[in-house]
N, C-alpha and C positions, 0 to 999 in steps of 0.2 A: 858557543862550541858544542856541537852535538855530542853526547857520549851513549854508551850502553848500545850501539847498532852492532847486533851480532848475530850470527846465524848458528844453528846448532842441529847435529844429526845423530841420531841414535836407533837403536834397535831394540823393540820392546818384544820379550818373550813372555807369553802367559802361559805358565806352566800348571802342574796339577796341585801343587801346595803353595807356590810364591810366584810373583813376577819378577822378571829379570830385565834388565837393561844394560847395555853396552853402549858406548859413545863410538861413533864412526868418523872418519876424515870428511866423507861426503856420500851422498846414497849413488852416485854413478859408480865409485871405486867398487862398492858392494856387488852391483850389478855386471861388472867386469870381473871380479873374482869369481863370482857363481858361475861365469862361463869359461873361464880360465884359471883352474887351481893352481898354476905355477906362480900366480903373483902371492908373494910373501904377505901372511897375515899382517905383518907389522905396517903394510902400505894400506892396509883397509881399517884397521880400528885405530882408535884415538887413545892410546895408553891400553895396557894389558889388565884392565880391571873390569870385573863384573859386579853390577850393583843389583840390591833386590829392593823391593819397595814394599814387602809385607803385604801384598794382595792390594794395593791400594793404586793399581794402574801407573801409567808411565808419567804422569804428571807432578807426582808426590815427593816427599823427600826420600832420598836413596840412602841405605845403607851398604858398606862392603859385604860381600856375600862370605859365608864360611864355608871351608872345605866339606862341614857334614852336610849342609844344605846343596850343594852341589852334587855330592854322593848320593842323597836321597832322590834328587830329582833327575839327574843325567846318568844315574849309575858309576859315576867317575869323579874323582876330585880334581883331575887335570885340566886347569882352565882353558888350555889350547883347544882341547876337544869339545868342553862346554861352549866355548865362544864359535866353534864351526856349527854347532847344532843350533844356537841362537841365531847366527847369520843365516842359516839355511832356512829356517822355519818361522823366525821373527816377523814382525811389522815393520818396515822401514818408517821412520818419521822425521820429518824436517821442520823446524820453526825458525822463523825471523822474529827478532827482537827489535823493536823500534826504538828509534833514537830518542833519547829524552833531553829536554832543553831546560833551561831554569838556573838559578843561582847556584853557584858553587860553594859559598859558604855565608848561610842566613846569619850568623852570630856575628859578622863584621858591622852590622848596622848601616847606616847611611854613610858612614864614614866622613861625616862633617866634621868640622872644627868645634871644639867646645869653648 
């Protein structure tokens, strides 16, 4: 049975001090939102969380951003306003994770009678 077959879309914003990432539902919804701002932000982003990568790019470990970091970068600590800025100017990224095959529990051994 294949496992781990998933896709992931996000927006990466390279700021002056930090790199920021937000997860989105899909790239098409962001493109539609850019053309029609009446679409609610909740239909574009996947959870209202902004992550910071500590200048390590979009592929490393993420930490939740502090209000002070948002204030320093965007001039506001309101996450909605910061998300709009990230969506407007960030890089859209989409990755596909390939499925994995293999044993589910190697510790069971051969399961032969003793």
